[in-house]
C-alpha positions, 0 to 999 in steps of 0.5 A: 491133533493139530501140529502135535497138540490136542485142540481139546482145551480150545474145543471145550472152551468153545462149547460154552461160548456164544456170540449174539447177533448184536455183537456180530452186527457191530463188526465194522470190517469186511469179513470172510467166513470159510466153512464146509457143509461137510464139517463134522465139528461145526454145523454149517448153520454157524456160518449161515448165522454169521453171514446173516448178522455180520455186515459185509460178510461173504462166504468162501465155501470149502469142499473139505470133509473135515474142519481144516480147509488147508488139507482139502482138495480145493485148498488152492481155490480157497487160498486164492479166494482168501488172498484176493479178499485180504488184498482187496479188503 
């Protein structure tokens, strides 16, 4: 549950949704991919796929053991990288 709501509807929608590399290659803006190798919901290979196909993409690897970086022990570091990315992008 996230903020008192189930994310089931969104998760079920995502199960049938795929994005091909052709679409990712068309993203014209710098992109920050935030992901954790410990995420039990989404494999890290999804971040690697995005990084390999989005021009100007960079990785911010979180050490959180779940899906939400903002509740992890390295929240400050990830937040700082996100803030820097947004200010310079």
